[in-house]
PLY file of the C-alpha trace (Angstrom):
ply
format ascii 1.0
element vertex 83
property float x
property float y
property float z
element edge 82
property int vertex1
property int vertex2
end_header
-50.97 1.19 -65.31
-47.99 -1.28 -66.16
-48.25 -4.89 -65.08
-45.98 -6.24 -62.42
-42.76 -7.35 -64.13
-42.97 -5.08 -67.11
-42.57 -1.54 -65.52
-38.87 -1.50 -66.62
-39.19 -3.36 -69.89
-36.90 -2.11 -72.38
-34.55 -0.38 -69.94
-31.02 -1.27 -69.18
-29.44 -1.14 -65.61
-25.85 -1.65 -64.38
-25.59 -2.61 -60.73
-22.15 -2.61 -59.08
-21.86 -4.95 -56.06
-24.32 -7.20 -57.54
-23.05 -10.38 -56.08
-24.38 -9.86 -52.47
-26.34 -7.56 -50.08
-28.04 -4.56 -51.19
-26.47 -4.67 -54.70
-27.79 -8.27 -55.34
-31.46 -7.39 -54.11
-31.43 -4.21 -56.31
-30.34 -6.41 -59.26
-32.95 -8.98 -58.58
-35.75 -6.44 -58.19
-34.72 -4.56 -61.52
-34.84 -7.87 -63.40
-38.03 -8.83 -61.70
-39.58 -5.49 -62.94
-38.29 -6.28 -66.57
-35.07 -4.53 -66.94
-32.14 -6.04 -68.73
-29.77 -6.00 -65.83
-25.90 -6.11 -65.88
-24.38 -7.14 -62.73
-20.83 -6.23 -61.82
-18.80 -7.75 -59.09
-15.45 -9.42 -58.18
-17.34 -12.81 -57.31
-17.87 -14.67 -60.54
-19.64 -17.52 -58.74
-22.30 -15.31 -57.18
-22.81 -13.57 -60.53
-23.36 -16.93 -62.27
-26.05 -17.83 -59.67
-27.69 -14.39 -60.23
-27.65 -14.95 -64.00
-29.40 -18.49 -63.70
-31.91 -17.07 -61.15
-32.78 -13.77 -62.73
-31.17 -13.53 -66.01
-28.56 -10.80 -64.89
-25.82 -10.47 -67.37
-22.53 -11.06 -65.28
-19.63 -8.53 -65.65
-16.57 -9.57 -63.40
-14.48 -6.65 -62.42
-12.65 -5.07 -59.62
-13.63 -1.42 -59.23
-10.44 -0.60 -57.55
-8.51 -1.52 -60.76
-9.04 0.91 -63.61
-8.08 -1.59 -66.36
-10.61 -4.04 -64.95
-13.23 -1.65 -64.75
-12.82 -0.24 -68.24
-12.71 -3.81 -69.49
-16.09 -4.74 -68.08
-17.62 -1.33 -69.42
-16.12 -1.99 -72.78
-17.66 -5.53 -72.79
-21.02 -4.21 -71.85
-20.96 -1.39 -74.34
-19.87 -3.80 -77.16
-22.80 -6.24 -76.31
-25.30 -3.31 -76.27
-23.91 -1.83 -79.53
-23.00 1.50 -77.87
-20.12 3.71 -79.31
0 1
1 2
2 3
3 4
4 5
5 6
6 7
7 8
8 9
9 10
10 11
11 12
12 13
13 14
14 15
15 16
16 17
17 18
18 19
19 20
20 21
21 22
22 23
23 24
24 25
25 26
26 27
27 28
28 29
29 30
30 31
31 32
32 33
33 34
34 35
35 36
36 37
37 38
38 39
39 40
40 41
41 42
42 43
43 44
44 45
45 46
46 47
47 48
48 49
49 50
50 51
51 52
52 53
53 54
54 55
55 56
56 57
57 58
58 59
59 60
60 61
61 62
62 63
63 64
64 65
65 66
66 67
67 68
68 69
69 70
70 71
71 72
72 73
73 74
74 75
75 76
76 77
77 78
78 79
79 80
80 81
81 82
């Protein structure tokens, strides 16, 4: 049985709407369980707070804008070393 905070060690998650509400709580919980979490939101201030409190990697993007969305995903895949 894995210990609390390590169940998701070595896993990566992308959470949209991570700046508030359900999305924020999901990002927090995944980070608490050991996942490397990327939080996507339009609110850079809220993402910065989440980065400090839980180590969530911030991605600022507006999902209604294709260029903004793809830019954030490119940033994430570049950082992870994905093709």
